[in-house]
C-alpha positions in Angstrom: -7.1 29.9 -27.3 -4.3 27.4 -26.9 -5.1 23.8 -27.5 -4.0 21.3 -24.9 -1.6 18.8 -26.2 -2.7 15.2 -25.7 -0.2 12.5 -24.7 0.1 9.6 -27.0 0.3 7.1 -24.2 -1.0 8.5 -20.9 1.1 7.8 -17.9 -0.5 7.3 -14.4 0.0 9.9 -11.8 -0.2 7.5 -8.9 2.8 5.6 -7.4 3.7 3.1 -4.7 5.9 4.3 -1.9 8.1 2.4 0.6 7.4 4.3 3.8 9.4 3.8 7.1 7.5 4.0 10.4 9.1 6.8 12.6 8.4 4.8 15.8 9.6 1.2 15.1 11.5 1.5 11.7 9.3 -1.0 9.9 9.2 -0.5 6.1 5.9 -0.9 4.4 4.6 -0.3 0.8 1.8 2.2 0.5 -0.3 3.4 -2.6 0.0 7.2 -3.1 -3.7 7.6 -3.5 -4.8 5.4 -0.6 -8.5 5.8 0.2 -8.3 4.2 3.6 -6.2 4.8 6.7 -2.9 2.8 6.5 -1.4 1.7 9.8 2.0 0.1 10.6 1.8 -3.7 10.9 4.1 -3.8 13.9 3.2 -0.8 16.2 -0.2 0.2 14.7 0.9 3.9 14.2 -0.9 5.8 11.4 1.3 6.0 8.3 -1.1 7.5 5.7 -4.5 9.2 5.8 -6.8 9.8 2.9 -7.5 13.4 1.8 -9.8 12.9 -1.2 -6.9 12.7 -3.7 -3.4 11.9 -2.7 -2.9 10.3 0.7 -1.1 12.4 3.4 2.0 10.4 4.3 3.0 10.5 8.0 6.2 8.5 7.8 9.4 9.0 5.8 9.3 8.0 2.1 12.2 5.6 1.5 11.7 5.0 -2.2 9.0 5.1 -4.9 7.9 2.7 -7.7 6.1 3.5 -11.0 
């Protein structure tokens, strides 16, 4: 049996994304594991939906942080 190697300093698997709305082009920051529906501030279009783990991103990812 192979022993799993532990990381000395664990790094988080979650990130923040800058997501661009496909309708109006507004850029908004979204958490990768969002637990609520995230809508665009300008046109109210759905940008991210929760799935139990990572959120399903509906818009285009422009950049990511962390």
